[in-house]
C-alpha positions as a printed Julia matrix, in Angstrom:
527×3 Matrix{Float64}:
 47.03   90.97  -122.5
 47.21   87.47  -121.13
 45.27   85.82  -123.94
 47.24   87.33  -126.81
 49.31   84.86  -128.73
 52.79   86.24  -129.06
 55.99   84.47  -129.93
 58.9    84.26  -127.58
 62.21   85.9   -128.52
 63.25   85.39  -132.01
 60.29   86.55  -133.93
 62.03   89.66  -133.08
 64.82   87.41  -132.12
 61.54   87.11  -132.43
 59.77   84.1   -131.77
 58.49   82.7   -131.56
 59.61   83.07  -136.83
 59.13   82.41  -133.69
 57.75   84.03  -132.69
 57.17   84.23  -135.73
 49.61   81.23  -142.21
 47.1    81.66  -144.81
 44.11   83.95  -145.02
 41.18   82.09  -146.46
 40.07   78.52  -145.93
 42.15   76.63  -143.38
 43.89   73.53  -144.64
 44.12   74.87  -148.19
 47.39   75.53  -149.97
 47.42   79.05  -151.33
 49.6    81.64  -152.96
 51.21   83.36  -150.0
 51.68   86.71  -151.66
 49.73   89.76  -152.67
 50.16   90.33  -156.38
 52.19   93.35  -157.36
 51.8    95.13  -160.65
 55.52   95.86  -160.52
 56.42   92.16  -160.67
 56.56   90.29  -163.97
 53.83   87.74  -164.64
 56.16   84.8   -164.12
 57.27   86.0   -160.68
 54.17   87.19  -158.86
 54.06   84.47  -156.27
 56.02   81.69  -154.67
 55.47   78.42  -156.51
 54.25   76.41  -153.54
 54.45   72.65  -154.07
 50.95   71.3   -154.73
 51.33   67.82  -153.27
 51.96   66.35  -149.84
 55.04   66.98  -147.73
 56.22   63.43  -148.47
 55.89   64.12  -152.18
 57.73   67.42  -151.77
 60.77   65.68  -150.27
 60.65   63.08  -153.03
 60.62   65.88  -155.59
 63.52   67.58  -153.8
 65.59   64.41  -153.93
 64.82   63.84  -157.59
 65.63   67.44  -158.49
 68.55   67.68  -156.04
 67.14   70.89  -154.57
 66.77   71.9   -150.92
 63.36   72.31  -149.31
 62.0    75.67  -148.17
 59.2    74.89  -145.7
 56.88   77.54  -144.28
 54.81   76.34  -141.29
 51.96   78.58  -140.22
 48.26   79.08  -139.54
 45.43   81.2   -140.88
 45.08   83.3   -137.74
 48.79   84.03  -137.25
 49.53   87.76  -137.78
 53.28   87.16  -137.93
 52.65   84.81  -140.84
 50.77   87.58  -142.59
 53.73   89.88  -141.97
 56.01   87.53  -143.88
 53.47   87.31  -146.67
 53.18   91.04  -147.06
 56.78   92.12  -146.5
 58.95   89.22  -147.7
 57.0    86.81  -149.88
 55.98   89.63  -152.22
 59.57   90.6   -152.99
 60.58   89.79  -156.56
 64.11   88.8   -155.53
 62.79   86.42  -152.88
 60.21   84.89  -155.22
 62.81   84.27  -157.9
 65.29   82.77  -155.44
 62.59   80.53  -153.95
 62.26   78.8   -157.33
 65.62   77.14  -156.68
 63.98   75.29  -153.77
 61.02   72.97  -153.44
 58.8    75.42  -151.56
 56.27   73.92  -149.17
 53.55   75.76  -147.3
 52.28   73.6   -144.44
 49.23   74.98  -142.66
 48.96   73.6   -139.13
 45.34   72.6   -139.77
 46.04   70.47  -142.82
 45.64   66.7   -142.47
 48.79   65.28  -140.93
 50.34   68.7   -140.35
 50.8    68.32  -136.6
 52.48   64.95  -137.09
 54.86   66.57  -139.56
 55.38   69.38  -137.06
 56.53   66.82  -134.51
 58.81   65.12  -137.0
 60.37   68.42  -138.05
 60.45   69.7   -134.45
 58.46   72.84  -135.24
 55.71   74.22  -133.07
 55.4    78.02  -133.11
 53.81   79.83  -136.03
 55.41   80.89  -138.25
 58.55   78.84  -138.63
 60.64   78.73  -141.8
 62.91   75.72  -142.24
 65.61   75.17  -144.83
 66.23   71.44  -145.23
 68.3    69.15  -147.38
 66.36   66.71  -149.56
 67.05   63.96  -147.01
 65.34   66.03  -144.3
 68.51   67.26  -142.58
 67.83   70.71  -141.17
 70.21   73.38  -142.36
 68.61   76.23  -140.42
 65.39   77.73  -139.15
 65.14   81.4   -139.87
 64.51   84.13  -137.33
 61.99   86.77  -138.32
 61.4    90.47  -137.84
 64.68   91.44  -139.45
 65.68   93.62  -142.38
 63.54   92.16  -145.18
 66.43   92.11  -147.63
 68.22   89.61  -145.4
 65.81   86.8   -146.23
 67.0    86.46  -149.8
 70.61   86.45  -148.6
 69.78   83.55  -146.3
 68.35   81.56  -149.19
 71.67   82.13  -150.96
 73.43   80.86  -147.87
 71.34   77.69  -147.84
 72.05   77.1   -151.51
 75.77   77.3   -150.78
 75.47   73.99  -148.96
 77.29   75.04  -145.81
 77.09   73.23  -142.48
 73.92   72.7   -140.44
 73.66   74.86  -137.33
 73.98   71.85  -135.03
 77.36   71.02  -136.58
 78.58   74.61  -136.22
 77.67   74.65  -132.52
 79.38   71.32  -131.94
 82.5    72.67  -133.62
 82.61   75.68  -131.3
 83.33   73.45  -128.32
 85.64   71.1   -130.17
 87.94   73.71  -131.72
 89.28   77.19  -131.14
 89.27   77.95  -134.85
 87.53   81.12  -136.05
 84.16   80.82  -137.71
 83.77   81.44  -141.41
 81.58   84.33  -142.46
 78.93   81.87  -143.68
 78.89   79.9   -140.43
 78.7    83.12  -138.47
 75.73   84.33  -140.51
 73.98   81.0   -140.19
 74.17   81.19  -136.39
 73.29   84.88  -136.22
 70.03   84.47  -138.14
 69.0    81.11  -136.75
 65.75   80.99  -134.77
 67.01   79.25  -131.63
 63.88   80.01  -129.65
 61.83   78.22  -132.28
 63.45   74.91  -131.45
 61.15   72.46  -129.68
 64.12   70.5   -128.35
 66.79   73.04  -127.38
 70.25   71.58  -126.91
 71.09   73.79  -123.97
 69.46   75.91  -121.29
 69.51   79.69  -121.55
 72.79   80.1   -119.7
 74.58   77.54  -121.85
 73.12   78.89  -125.06
 74.1    82.43  -124.06
 77.67   81.24  -123.56
 77.65   79.54  -126.96
 76.41   82.61  -128.78
 78.8    84.89  -126.92
 81.67   82.62  -127.91
 80.43   82.53  -131.49
 80.4    86.34  -131.62
 84.07   86.42  -130.63
 84.91   83.83  -133.31
 83.19   85.71  -136.15
 85.35   87.61  -138.64
 85.79   91.3   -137.9
 84.05   92.03  -141.2
 80.87   90.27  -139.99
 79.77   93.17  -137.79
 76.01   92.65  -138.11
 76.36   88.97  -137.29
 78.61   89.67  -134.3
 76.11   92.22  -132.99
 73.13   89.91  -133.47
 74.86   87.12  -131.59
 75.88   89.51  -128.81
 72.34   90.82  -128.22
 70.84   87.33  -128.37
 73.42   86.11  -125.85
 72.59   89.01  -123.53
 68.85   88.35  -123.85
 69.27   84.7   -122.94
 71.59   85.5   -120.02
 69.11   88.04  -118.67
 66.31   85.52  -119.07
 68.23   82.94  -117.06
 68.89   85.41  -114.21
 65.75   87.5   -114.59
 64.05   86.66  -111.3
 67.2    87.36  -109.28
 67.86   90.63  -111.13
 64.34   91.86  -110.43
 64.79   90.97  -106.76
 67.83   93.23  -106.59
 70.46   90.51  -106.64
 73.63   91.13  -108.66
 73.93   89.6   -112.1
 76.77   87.22  -112.91
 80.02   88.62  -114.3
 79.24   87.15  -117.74
 75.81   88.78  -117.83
 77.22   92.13  -116.7
 79.82   91.92  -119.48
 77.14   91.17  -122.07
 74.92   94.01  -120.83
 77.91   96.34  -120.99
 78.53   95.32  -124.61
 74.88   96.03  -125.47
 75.15   99.46  -123.84
 78.17  100.16  -126.03
 76.25   98.94  -129.09
 73.44  101.39  -128.36
 76.01  104.16  -128.51
 76.49  103.42  -132.22
 72.98  103.93  -133.55
 73.78  102.8   -137.11
 75.01   99.43  -135.86
 72.18   99.11  -133.38
 69.44   99.88  -135.92
 70.86   97.19  -138.22
 70.05   94.6   -135.53
 67.03   96.35  -134.02
 64.85   93.23  -134.25
 67.08   91.56  -131.66
 66.85   94.62  -129.38
 63.04   94.64  -129.47
 62.89   91.74  -127.02
 65.02   93.31  -124.3
 62.75   94.1   -121.36
 62.93   95.68  -117.91
 65.6    93.2   -116.82
 68.01   94.8   -119.28
 67.32   98.28  -117.95
 67.69   97.16  -114.32
 71.02   95.49  -115.12
 72.18   98.4   -117.31
 71.49  100.96  -114.59
 73.41   98.87  -112.06
 76.55   98.97  -114.19
 76.74  102.71  -113.49
 78.2   103.27  -116.95
 75.56  105.76  -118.04
 73.15  108.14  -116.4
 69.47  107.3   -116.82
 69.14  110.25  -119.2
 71.95  109.05  -121.44
 70.67  105.48  -121.45
 67.2   106.75  -122.32
 68.54  108.97  -125.1
 70.44  106.07  -126.65
 67.44  103.75  -126.45
 65.03  106.33  -127.85
 67.39  107.25  -130.69
 67.79  103.63  -131.82
 64.08  102.85  -131.6
 63.06  106.07  -133.34
 65.43  105.3   -136.18
 64.22  101.71  -136.45
 60.61  102.89  -136.45
 61.36  104.98  -139.54
 63.72  102.57  -141.29
 62.31  101.16  -144.56
 64.4    98.04  -144.13
 61.81   96.95  -141.55
 58.18   96.19  -142.26
 55.49   98.54  -140.97
 54.58   96.0   -138.31
 58.19   95.78  -137.1
 58.41   99.54  -137.08
 55.57   99.56  -134.57
 57.35   96.93  -132.51
 60.19   99.47  -132.35
 57.73  102.02  -131.01
 56.5    99.49  -128.45
 60.09   98.85  -127.37
 60.66  102.59  -127.01
 57.61  102.87  -124.73
 58.63   99.86  -122.68
 62.09  101.36  -122.21
 60.5   104.64  -121.18
 58.4   102.86  -118.56
 61.4   100.96  -117.23
 63.34  104.23  -116.89
 60.44  106.23  -115.46
 60.36  108.41  -118.58
 56.95  107.72  -120.1
 55.68  111.31  -120.43
 52.23  112.45  -121.59
 53.84  113.88  -124.72
 55.44  110.55  -125.56
 52.14  108.73  -125.04
 50.28  111.29  -127.15
 52.77  110.91  -129.98
 52.39  107.11  -129.9
 48.59  107.36  -130.01
 48.81  109.7   -132.99
 50.99  107.2   -134.85
 48.51  104.4   -134.08
 45.59  106.51  -135.31
 47.45  107.35  -138.52
 48.21  103.67  -139.17
 44.59  102.67  -138.62
 43.48  105.33  -141.1
 45.79  103.99  -143.82
 44.61  101.43  -146.35
 46.43   98.09  -146.32
 46.08   94.83  -148.15
 44.54   92.11  -145.99
 47.84   90.48  -145.07
 49.5    93.71  -144.04
 46.43   94.87  -142.11
 46.38   91.76  -139.92
 50.05   92.14  -139.06
 49.97   95.91  -138.49
 46.85   95.84  -136.3
 48.44   93.15  -134.15
 51.51   95.35  -133.6
 49.35   98.41  -132.86
 47.64   96.52  -130.06
 51.03   96.05  -128.43
 51.67   99.78  -128.62
 48.42  100.51  -126.79
 49.11   97.69  -124.34
 52.47   99.3   -123.53
 50.53  102.47  -122.71
 48.23  100.43  -120.44
 45.32  101.74  -122.51
 43.03   98.73  -122.4
 40.01  100.78  -123.49
 41.78  101.56  -126.76
 42.93   97.96  -127.2
 39.32   96.88  -126.76
 38.01   99.46  -129.21
 40.58   98.61  -131.89
 40.05   94.86  -131.56
 36.27   95.22  -131.64
 36.4    97.45  -134.72
 38.95   95.41  -136.67
 37.11   92.2   -135.88
 34.34   93.35  -138.23
 36.53   92.99  -141.33
 39.27   90.59  -140.2
 39.62   87.27  -142.03
 40.08   85.5   -138.68
 38.08   87.57  -136.16
 38.34   84.86  -133.52
 41.98   85.83  -132.99
 40.96   89.32  -131.84
 38.17   87.96  -129.66
 40.78   86.71  -127.21
 41.84   90.31  -126.55
 38.26   91.26  -125.77
 37.81   88.21  -123.55
 41.0    88.91  -121.62
 40.12   92.54  -120.95
 36.57   91.7   -119.88
 37.9    89.01  -117.54
 40.37   91.41  -115.94
 37.55   93.86  -115.35
 35.34   91.29  -113.72
 32.81   91.12  -116.57
 32.53   87.36  -116.34
 29.54   86.78  -118.63
 31.02   89.01  -121.35
 34.43   87.36  -121.07
 33.02   83.84  -121.29
 30.9    84.94  -124.21
 33.97   86.02  -126.15
 35.9    82.85  -125.26
 32.95   80.73  -126.4
 32.39   82.71  -129.58
 36.1    82.59  -130.45
 35.99   78.81  -130.18
 32.74   78.46  -132.14
 34.0    80.63  -135.01
 37.54   79.24  -135.25
 38.4    77.03  -138.21
 40.51   73.91  -138.62
 41.01   71.04  -136.15
 44.29   72.15  -134.53
 43.1    75.75  -134.27
 39.67   74.78  -132.94
 41.29   72.57  -130.3
 43.62   75.4   -129.28
 40.79   77.91  -128.96
 38.57   75.28  -127.36
 41.05   74.52  -124.59
 41.27   78.26  -123.89
 37.49   78.29  -123.53
 37.56   75.32  -121.12
 40.3    76.98  -119.05
 38.24   80.18  -118.87
 35.23   78.23  -117.58
 37.38   76.59  -114.92
 38.7    80.0   -113.84
 35.44   81.89  -113.85
 32.68   79.26  -113.47
 34.33   76.37  -111.62
 31.04   75.4   -110.02
 29.35   74.75  -113.39
 30.39   71.12  -113.61
 28.01   70.13  -116.38
 29.06   72.97  -118.66
 32.77   72.3   -118.12
 32.27   68.57  -118.75
 30.2    69.05  -121.9
 32.48   71.75  -123.29
 35.56   69.61  -122.67
 33.95   66.66  -124.45
 33.03   68.87  -127.4
 36.57   70.25  -127.6
 38.08   66.75  -127.47
 35.88   65.82  -130.43
 38.06   68.16  -132.52
 40.76   65.49  -132.23
 38.62   62.73  -133.7
 40.58   62.04  -136.86
 43.9    60.63  -138.05
 47.24   62.14  -137.06
 45.85   64.84  -134.77
 47.44   63.91  -131.45
 50.81   65.47  -132.15
 52.96   68.57  -131.58
 51.01   71.77  -130.74
 47.93   69.69  -130.01
 49.84   67.57  -127.5
 51.04   70.71  -125.73
 47.42   71.83  -125.44
 46.37   68.41  -124.17
 48.97   68.68  -121.4
 47.68   72.13  -120.48
 44.09   70.89  -120.48
 45.09   67.99  -118.25
 46.7    70.37  -115.74
 43.62   72.61  -115.68
 41.22   69.71  -115.16
 43.42   68.13  -112.48
 43.53   71.42  -110.58
 39.75   71.78  -110.95
 39.28   68.3   -109.45
 41.95   68.69  -106.77
 39.47   67.89  -104.0
 38.07   64.88  -105.86
 34.56   66.32  -106.09
 34.35   66.18  -109.91
 34.99   62.46  -110.33
 32.02   61.81  -112.59
 32.95   64.6   -115.0
 36.6    63.56  -115.02
 35.62   59.94  -115.72
 33.58   61.02  -118.75
 36.51   63.06  -120.07
 38.93   60.18  -119.48
 36.68   57.76  -121.36
 36.5    60.08  -124.36
 40.25   60.56  -124.33
 40.81   56.8   -124.32
 38.75   56.54  -127.5
 41.01   59.12  -129.12
 44.16   57.41  -127.89
 43.11   54.21  -129.64
 43.64   56.01  -132.97
 47.39   56.25  -132.36
 49.17   53.46  -134.27
 50.43   50.58  -132.11
 53.91   51.17  -133.54
 54.0    54.5   -131.66
 53.9    52.76  -128.3
 55.42   55.59  -126.26
 52.96   58.16  -127.6
 50.09   55.76  -127.08
 51.11   55.08  -123.47
 51.45   58.81  -122.75
 48.01   59.46  -124.21
 46.48   56.63  -122.2
 47.81   58.23  -119.02
 45.64   61.34  -119.47
 44.33   62.38  -116.03
């Protein structure tokens, strides 16, 4: 589903927390929990700070408390997953009161500028920061929900920032402490907008960290191992798929993961890191010759079946385990009719259950991935169309419908969904994101309609007419829009339309403060 918005590894590693907010009006601070009758009155919700982010840091300095910052958006199903499975927990709510807790919706005034300052982009991201703004860690999602409270304890202990721990790995051969090991193991590296190393280098760092962890830190060692293997496979993925041999380091990491799968209890404890392994892992694993395909399949199925039934994981993550099982079956040529039928039955049962609004958004999103793994686009379409009727942010699901219609050559229907998704989206950053998707769809499917593309682009750019909007996620979308328009005008035949777009962009660029000269110059260079 090319239009689906999914985080890269580490919302289940997993991006993109990374993977990996807010139902209701965009730009409004809200209680990010569903009330539970089991919780006492004083602990039903996280006490989100009511003022600005600047005021939150001032409060943190005055109170000498760290900052817990949750960055998200109204349409983000992974944000809803955190709300329903973590932010409702009494232990987490109580622990959060030792922090200044900030919920920053990406559509709030100034949010994208703060996103750039804090180097966050993907929704959701959770940051733990010192009162002076020093980042202690950004938390990976999709894991055992009880781990989140433990990580707040870790932040309160005042141990070293992740950047310092990584620097120390290269500078010393000393073993890591249990706290440092945990901090690395649960850090959302793929959520970093400015990674300090490429995939190969980061894989080497995490592999080294795993060897330096105490023997008692088994979960942390295993998490680091799988993340290192994932990054190594990502770096060599194209070559592996072409039949070229993997490097010795990658083979060693894949071998360690194969061994881990042989211990299902250990593997299930870090299942969220395993969810992101794809066909490259299975190609590399088969080439080691360590296991027969049947044994490899049995190990993979056993771990994913156990994870899919493990109450430590949210319902949404349990369905990601089912998706991973199906993807492994496809990679190993073992996707049988019985397996597909069982998966469909589980999806039907989940759709029939009643959920609170937060949980429903998250679960439905994960169910769509199950059906996508089965290549059942008819069912994806039917689920999205049905759920759209009651969803708080139906425009998110419209992208699924648009993508499927486009793949099937139903151009008018596809463009209709892209346009409707844009028209119904809320909040400036979100509307610009959906708007640029609409413009790109017009360029793909109606490139000859110059007037419509010009007018739509101008309307979408108008979403940026306001202070502090030309930052972070929005800038990434501007770059993508620029590439699409440049490709559309590759032969120079759309000069008039491009000139109109350039003129409008220059008006927007003038809103950037003169003190931000580099950003202003970059903006002025649009097209």
